Every structure is written in C-alpha cells, then in structure tokens.
MIDOSE-1310 file (N, C-alpha, C; in nm, 2 decimals, decimal comma, always signed):
residues 168
xxxx	+0,59/+1,67/-2,74/+0,54/+1,65/-2,64/+0,51/+1,81/-2,56; +0,55/+1,90/-2,62/+0,53/+2,06/-2,59/+0,40/+2,11/-2,61; +0,32/+2,04/-2,68/+0,19/+2,11/-2,70/+0,10/+2,04/-2,61; +0,02/+2,11/-2,55/-0,10/+2,07/-2,46/-0,20/+1,99/-2,52
xxxx	-0,24/+1,87/-2,46/-0,33/+1,78/-2,51/-0,47/+1,81/-2,47; -0,58/+1,82/-2,55/-0,70/+1,84/-2,52/-0,81/+1,73/-2,53; -0,86/+1,67/-2,43/-0,94/+1,54/-2,45/-1,08/+1,61/-2,51; -1,15/+1,50/-2,61/-1,26/+1,56/-2,66/-1,39/+1,47/-2,61
xxxx	-1,36/+1,40/-2,49/-1,44/+1,30/-2,43/-1,43/+1,32/-2,28; -1,54/+1,30/-2,21/-1,53/+1,29/-2,08/-1,51/+1,15/-2,03; -1,41/+1,13/-1,96/-1,36/+1,01/-1,91/-1,43/+0,95/-1,80; -1,51/+1,02/-1,76/-1,60/+0,99/-1,62/-1,74/+0,94/-1,68
xxxx	-1,76/+0,93/-1,81/-1,89/+0,91/-1,87/-1,93/+0,75/-1,90; -1,85/+0,68/-1,81/-1,87/+0,53/-1,82/-1,78/+0,48/-1,93; -1,82/+0,35/-1,96/-1,74/+0,26/-2,03/-1,74/+0,28/-2,18; -1,81/+0,35/-2,22/-1,85/+0,39/-2,38/-1,73/+0,43/-2,45
xxxx	-1,67/+0,52/-2,37/-1,54/+0,59/-2,43/-1,41/+0,54/-2,37; -1,43/+0,40/-2,28/-1,31/+0,35/-2,22/-1,19/+0,33/-2,33; -1,21/+0,31/-2,42/-1,08/+0,29/-2,53/-1,06/+0,39/-2,62; -1,14/+0,48/-2,62/-1,13/+0,59/-2,72/-1,05/+0,71/-2,66
xxxx	-0,97/+0,77/-2,74/-0,90/+0,90/-2,71/-0,74/+0,89/-2,75; -0,67/+0,99/-2,68/-0,53/+0,98/-2,73/-0,45/+0,89/-2,63; -0,35/+0,84/-2,70/-0,26/+0,76/-2,62/-0,12/+0,76/-2,63; -0,03/+0,78/-2,53/+0,11/+0,79/-2,55/+0,16/+0,63/-2,58
xxxx	+0,23/+0,63/-2,69/+0,29/+0,48/-2,72/+0,41/+0,47/-2,66; +0,45/+0,35/-2,62/+0,59/+0,30/-2,57/+0,59/+0,16/-2,61; +0,74/+0,14/-2,61/+0,78/+0,00/-2,64/+0,84/-0,07/-2,51; +0,80/-0,20/-2,50/+0,87/-0,30/-2,40/+0,91/-0,42/-2,48
xxxx	+1,02/-0,45/-2,51/+1,07/-0,56/-2,58/+1,01/-0,57/-2,71; +0,95/-0,66/-2,77/+0,89/-0,66/-2,91/+0,75/-0,60/-2,92; +0,70/-0,55/-2,80/+0,54/-0,52/-2,82/+0,54/-0,35/-2,80; +0,43/-0,31/-2,85/+0,40/-0,18/-2,82/+0,28/-0,16/-2,73
xxxx	+0,27/-0,06/-2,65/+0,20/-0,03/-2,56/+0,12/+0,12/-2,57; +0,02/+0,12/-2,51/-0,04/+0,27/-2,51/-0,10/+0,30/-2,36; -0,08/+0,43/-2,33/-0,13/+0,45/-2,20/-0,21/+0,60/-2,21; -0,32/+0,61/-2,15/-0,39/+0,73/-2,18/-0,32/+0,86/-2,15
xxxx	-0,31/+0,96/-2,26/-0,21/+1,07/-2,25/-0,24/+1,15/-2,15; -0,38/+1,16/-2,10/-0,42/+1,24/-1,99/-0,36/+1,20/-1,87; -0,31/+1,09/-1,82/-0,22/+1,04/-1,71/-0,08/+1,07/-1,72; -0,02/+1,12/-1,84/+0,11/+1,15/-1,86/+0,15/+1,29/-1,81
xxxx	+0,25/+1,29/-1,74/+0,29/+1,44/-1,69/+0,41/+1,48/-1,76; +0,50/+1,39/-1,77/+0,61/+1,44/-1,85/+0,69/+1,29/-1,89; +0,79/+1,33/-1,99/+0,88/+1,21/-2,05/+1,01/+1,27/-2,01; +1,11/+1,17/-1,95/+1,22/+1,22/-1,92/+1,34/+1,10/-1,95
xxxx	+1,46/+1,13/-1,95/+1,56/+1,03/-1,97/+1,56/+0,96/-1,85; +1,60/+0,85/-1,85/+1,63/+0,76/-1,76/+1,73/+0,81/-1,66; +1,70/+0,83/-1,52/+1,82/+0,88/-1,41/+1,84/+0,77/-1,31; +1,97/+0,75/-1,25/+1,99/+0,68/-1,14/+1,87/+0,69/-1,05
xxxx	+1,83/+0,59/-0,98/+1,74/+0,57/-0,86/+1,79/+0,54/-0,74; +1,73/+0,60/-0,64/+1,78/+0,54/-0,51/+1,69/+0,41/-0,46; +1,77/+0,31/-0,45/+1,70/+0,17/-0,44/+1,65/+0,18/-0,29; +1,52/+0,12/-0,28/+1,46/+0,11/-0,14/+1,47/-0,04/-0,10
xxxx	+1,51/-0,04/+0,04/+1,54/-0,17/+0,08/+1,40/-0,27/+0,08; +1,41/-0,38/+0,07/+1,30/-0,47/+0,06/+1,20/-0,45/-0,02; +1,20/-0,38/-0,13/+1,09/-0,33/-0,23/+1,12/-0,44/-0,34; +1,00/-0,48/-0,40/+0,98/-0,58/-0,51/+1,09/-0,53/-0,61
xxxx	+1,14/-0,64/-0,67/+1,25/-0,60/-0,80/+1,19/-0,50/-0,88; +1,06/-0,52/-0,92/+1,01/-0,42/-1,02/+0,99/-0,28/-0,98; +1,02/-0,24/-0,86/+1,02/-0,11/-0,81/+1,18/-0,08/-0,78; +1,21/+0,00/-0,90/+1,35/+0,03/-0,92/+1,40/+0,11/-0,77
xxxx	+1,32/+0,20/-0,75/+1,37/+0,30/-0,62/+1,28/+0,42/-0,65; +1,33/+0,53/-0,58/+1,27/+0,64/-0,60/+1,37/+0,76/-0,67; +1,31/+0,88/-0,73/+1,38/+0,98/-0,77/+1,32/+1,12/-0,70; +1,40/+1,23/-0,70/+1,35/+1,34/-0,64/+1,31/+1,43/-0,77
xxxx	+1,20/+1,46/-0,79/+1,14/+1,52/-0,90/+1,11/+1,65/-0,86; +1,17/+1,75/-0,87/+1,13/+1,89/-0,83/+1,09/+1,90/-0,69; +1,14/+1,82/-0,61/+1,10/+1,81/-0,46/+1,00/+1,73/-0,43; +0,94/+1,65/-0,52/+0,86/+1,55/-0,50/+0,93/+1,41/-0,51
xxxx	+0,92/+1,32/-0,41/+0,97/+1,18/-0,42/+0,89/+1,10/-0,51; +0,93/+1,03/-0,60/+0,85/+0,96/-0,70/+0,91/+0,81/-0,72; +0,81/+0,72/-0,70/+0,84/+0,57/-0,69/+0,87/+0,56/-0,85; +0,98/+0,46/-0,89/+1,00/+0,44/-1,02/+0,97/+0,28/-1,04
xxxx	+0,89/+0,25/-1,15/+0,84/+0,10/-1,18/+0,93/+0,06/-1,30; +1,00/-0,04/-1,31/+1,06/-0,10/-1,41/+0,93/-0,18/-1,50; +0,89/-0,16/-1,61/+0,78/-0,23/-1,65/+0,80/-0,36/-1,72; +0,93/-0,38/-1,76/+0,97/-0,49/-1,80/+0,98/-0,59/-1,70
xxxx	+1,01/-0,56/-1,58/+1,02/-0,67/-1,46/+0,89/-0,67/-1,43; +0,81/-0,57/-1,41/+0,67/-0,59/-1,36/+0,58/-0,68/-1,45; +0,60/-0,68/-1,58/+0,55/-0,77/-1,70/+0,62/-0,91/-1,70; +0,73/-0,92/-1,63/+0,79/-1,05/-1,63/+0,86/-1,07/-1,78
xxxx	+0,91/-0,96/-1,82/+0,97/-0,97/-1,96/+1,10/-0,98/-1,93; +1,19/-1,02/-2,03/+1,34/-1,02/-2,02/+1,41/-0,90/-1,96; +1,51/-0,92/-1,89/+1,56/-0,80/-1,83/+1,59/-0,70/-1,90; +1,57/-0,57/-1,86/+1,61/-0,45/-1,96/+1,75/-0,41/-1,96
xxxx	+1,80/-0,37/-2,07/+1,91/-0,31/-2,09/+1,90/-0,18/-2,09; +1,95/-0,10/-1,99/+1,94/+0,04/-2,00/+2,04/+0,09/-2,09; +1,99/+0,18/-2,19/+2,07/+0,25/-2,29/+2,01/+0,40/-2,31; +2,07/+0,47/-2,41/+2,04/+0,60/-2,44/+1,88/+0,62/-2,48
xxxx	+1,82/+0,50/-2,52/+1,68/+0,53/-2,55/+1,60/+0,50/-2,45; +1,63/+0,45/-2,32/+1,54/+0,42/-2,23/+1,50/+0,53/-2,17; +1,36/+0,55/-2,13/+1,29/+0,66/-2,09/+1,22/+0,63/-1,97; +1,17/+0,73/-1,88/+1,10/+0,71/-1,78/+0,95/+0,81/-1,82
xxxx	+0,85/+0,75/-1,82/+0,73/+0,83/-1,83/+0,67/+0,86/-1,67; +0,67/+0,98/-1,66/+0,61/+1,02/-1,53/+0,47/+1,05/-1,55; +0,40/+0,97/-1,45/+0,23/+0,96/-1,45/+0,18/+1,04/-1,34; +0,06/+1,07/-1,36/-0,02/+1,13/-1,25/-0,14/+1,02/-1,23
xxxx	-0,13/+0,93/-1,15/-0,23/+0,84/-1,11/-0,29/+0,84/-0,99; -0,42/+0,83/-0,98/-0,48/+0,84/-0,82/-0,43/+0,94/-0,73; -0,40/+1,07/-0,80/-0,33/+1,17/-0,70/-0,20/+1,16/-0,67; -0,13/+1,07/-0,73/+0,02/+1,03/-0,70/+0,09/+1,04/-0,81
xxxx	+0,22/+1,10/-0,81/+0,31/+1,10/-0,92/+0,39/+0,96/-0,93; +0,38/+0,89/-1,03/+0,47/+0,76/-1,04/+0,56/+0,75/-1,16; +0,67/+0,71/-1,17/+0,75/+0,67/-1,28/+0,75/+0,55/-1,33; +0,77/+0,53/-1,47/+0,73/+0,40/-1,52/+0,86/+0,40/-1,64
xxxx	+0,94/+0,30/-1,62/+1,07/+0,29/-1,71/+1,00/+0,19/-1,84; +1,04/+0,26/-1,96/+1,02/+0,16/-2,07/+1,13/+0,17/-2,15; +1,15/+0,09/-2,26/+1,25/+0,08/-2,33/+1,26/+0,21/-2,43; +1,14/+0,25/-2,49/+1,14/+0,38/-2,58/+1,01/+0,42/-2,59
xxxx	+0,99/+0,55/-2,61/+0,86/+0,61/-2,65/+0,84/+0,64/-2,81; +0,72/+0,59/-2,86/+0,69/+0,59/-2,98/+0,62/+0,74/-3,03; +0,51/+0,75/-2,99/+0,44/+0,87/-3,04/+0,31/+0,88/-2,96; +0,22/+0,98/-3,00/+0,09/+0,99/-2,95/+0,00/+0,97/-3,06
xxxx	-0,10/+0,88/-3,03/-0,19/+0,84/-3,14/-0,33/+0,86/-3,08; -0,43/+0,90/-3,18/-0,57/+0,90/-3,13/-0,63/+0,78/-3,20; -0,72/+0,71/-3,11/-0,79/+0,60/-3,15/-0,94/+0,61/-3,14; -1,01/+0,58/-3,25/-1,16/+0,58/-3,22/-1,21/+0,46/-3,16
xxxx	-1,35/+0,42/-3,12/-1,39/+0,32/-3,08/-1,36/+0,21/-3,15; -1,39/+0,23/-3,30/-1,38/+0,11/-3,39/-1,23/+0,07/-3,40; -1,13/+0,13/-3,35/-1,00/+0,09/-3,35/-0,94/+0,01/-3,24; -1,05/+0,01/-3,13/-1,02/-0,06/-3,01/-1,09/-0,20/-3,01
xxxx	-1,03/-0,30/-3,00/-1,10/-0,44/-2,96/-1,08/-0,48/-2,82; -1,16/-0,55/-2,78/-1,17/-0,62/-2,67/-1,04/-0,71/-2,63; -0,98/-0,73/-2,52/-0,88/-0,84/-2,50/-0,91/-0,96/-2,51; -0,85/-1,04/-2,59/-0,89/-1,18/-2,62/-0,87/-1,27/-2,48
xxxx	-0,95/-1,38/-2,47/-0,93/-1,47/-2,38/-0,82/-1,56/-2,38; -0,69/-1,53/-2,35/-0,58/-1,61/-2,38/-0,48/-1,60/-2,26; -0,40/-1,69/-2,23/-0,31/-1,68/-2,11/-0,20/-1,58/-2,16; -0,19/-1,47/-2,08/-0,09/-1,36/-2,11/-0,01/-1,35/-1,99
xxxx	+0,11/-1,29/-2,02/+0,19/-1,24/-1,90/+0,12/-1,13/-1,82; +0,06/-1,05/-1,89/-0,01/-0,94/-1,81/-0,15/-0,97/-1,78; -0,19/-0,93/-1,65/-0,34/-0,98/-1,61/-0,42/-0,90/-1,68; -0,52/-0,94/-1,75/-0,62/-0,88/-1,81/-0,70/-0,77/-1,76
xxxx	-0,69/-0,78/-1,63/-0,76/-0,67/-1,54/-0,69/-0,52/-1,56; -0,55/-0,52/-1,63/-0,49/-0,41/-1,65/-0,48/-0,36/-1,79; -0,56/-0,42/-1,86/-0,58/-0,40/-1,98/-0,70/-0,34/-2,01; -0,71/-0,23/-2,13/-0,86/-0,18/-2,16/-0,87/-0,24/-2,30
xxxx	-0,79/-0,28/-2,38/-0,82/-0,33/-2,50/-0,70/-0,34/-2,59; -0,73/-0,37/-2,72/-0,61/-0,38/-2,81/-0,64/-0,27/-2,92; -0,54/-0,19/-2,94/-0,58/-0,08/-3,03/-0,51/-0,12/-3,17; -0,59/-0,10/-3,28/-0,52/-0,12/-3,40/-0,50/+0,02/-3,50
xxxx	-0,39/+0,03/-3,56/-0,36/+0,14/-3,62/-0,28/+0,09/-3,74; -0,35/+0,11/-3,86/-0,29/+0,06/-4,00/-0,23/-0,09/-3,94; -0,09/-0,10/-3,97/-0,04/-0,25/-3,92/+0,01/-0,26/-3,79; -0,01/-0,16/-3,70/+0,04/-0,15/-3,57/-0,08/-0,22/-3,48
xxxx	-0,04/-0,28/-3,38/-0,13/-0,32/-3,27/-0,09/-0,26/-3,14; -0,17/-0,21/-3,07/-0,13/-0,15/-2,92/-0,17/-0,21/-2,82; -0,11/-0,25/-2,72/-0,18/-0,31/-2,58/-0,20/-0,19/-2,52; -0,33/-0,16/-2,48/-0,37/-0,05/-2,40/-0,39/-0,07/-2,27
xxxx	-0,30/-0,01/-2,18/-0,29/-0,04/-2,04/-0,40/+0,05/-1,97; -0,47/-0,02/-1,87/-0,54/+0,07/-1,76/-0,44/+0,09/-1,67; -0,39/+0,22/-1,68/-0,27/+0,25/-1,59/-0,30/+0,30/-1,46; -0,44/+0,34/-1,45/-0,49/+0,36/-1,30/-0,50/+0,24/-1,22
xxxx	-0,57/+0,14/-1,28/-0,57/+0,02/-1,22/-0,45/-0,06/-1,19; -0,34/-0,05/-1,30/-0,24/-0,11/-1,27/-0,16/-0,06/-1,15; -0,12/+0,08/-1,17/-0,05/+0,13/-1,05/-0,13/+0,14/-0,93; -0,26/+0,13/-0,89/-0,34/+0,16/-0,80/-0,36/+0,00/-0,73
xxxx	-0,31/-0,11/-0,80/-0,33/-0,23/-0,76/-0,24/-0,25/-0,63; -0,31/-0,33/-0,54/-0,26/-0,36/-0,41/-0,12/-0,42/-0,42; -0,08/-0,50/-0,51/+0,05/-0,57/-0,53/+0,14/-0,45/-0,54; +0,10/-0,34/-0,62/+0,20/-0,24/-0,64/+0,24/-0,16/-0,52
xxxx	+0,15/-0,12/-0,43/+0,15/-0,05/-0,31/+0,19/+0,09/-0,32; +0,15/+0,14/-0,46/+0,19/+0,28/-0,50/+0,09/+0,38/-0,49; -0,04/+0,36/-0,50/-0,13/+0,46/-0,48/-0,24/+0,39/-0,40; -0,28/+0,47/-0,31/-0,38/+0,44/-0,19/-0,51/+0,39/-0,25
xxxx	-0,56/+0,27/-0,23/-0,71/+0,25/-0,27/-0,79/+0,34/-0,23; -0,91/+0,36/-0,33/-1,00/+0,47/-0,30/-1,09/+0,40/-0,18; -1,14/+0,50/-0,08/-1,21/+0,45/+0,02/-1,35/+0,41/-0,02; -1,38/+0,29/+0,06/-1,51/+0,24/-0,01/-1,64/+0,31/+0,04
C-alpha cells in the first residue's frame, strides 16, 4: 500500500464508470468485498477503541488518529454477520468519505484489484442482509466474486450518523 494509486477515470462522470476502477478487497466472514481505493486513507492493525455511550452496537467507538477523532464501525455487526473474533489478522481500514475520516473494522485485507466495466455485474434482486442501495455491483475476477460497496452511501446514510448529509 506504499505506492500512490492513480485513477484513470473521472468518478464524477456519472454512472458509466460507477463499477470500474481499482478496489481494495477485504474479507468479512466467508465473503470478499471491495471498496473504491480512492476512499482509502490507510490500513492499520486493529487497536482498542474508546466506547461511546448509547452508540449503536456496530459503532465500536472512536480512536485518536494523529489528533483526529475517528469513529470506528465494525462491519460484521453492521451487516448482521456472526460476531467477529478479533485476532492478529483483524484490521481497520481508514476511509475518507464525505470529507470525514471513518474507520472500518474487517476480518482481513486481501489486495488491490482493477476491474473493468465487463467485470462488474449489477446486484441481483434477492433478499440479502446488506441493503442493495449500499452496493455498486458484483465484481468478477477469475474465480473470485467481490461484493462492491458504495462506501460513500453506506457511511453517509442517516442510520450511521457518521457523515453529514449533503445540503439539498
């Protein structure tokens, strides 16, 4: 992760490129997910957090990251998966979404992959534990299938309370 990543497309150009680009892949339970690499600030080992009173269970608490107070979300709990066992592989992906720094706890980080438009399929209409509005598609890479998250929409959703909604 030490090399800077350059995007080859304008993310504001509309939906034509919504599913293409480079994605940081990570594991939650048995599934592999992808998040736009341009939203990733850093990857760190999981540290203890300061718990906030009356916060939802998926908000683990906050950490002090070089003077910035960063809320930390346990993605297993957010997606209603089995409770996570924190171990040496557990990592925190620090994201910059909506002008706010947010930490996301995942089981492990896999790699960075580039997906073309042909490798991204729309999300099927099925009952899933993750609300479809938070998904940009399903990426296919050889035998791997990646659930691509719309991390801006997820972290900015009113139920999260992490990123202020854009003024209308």
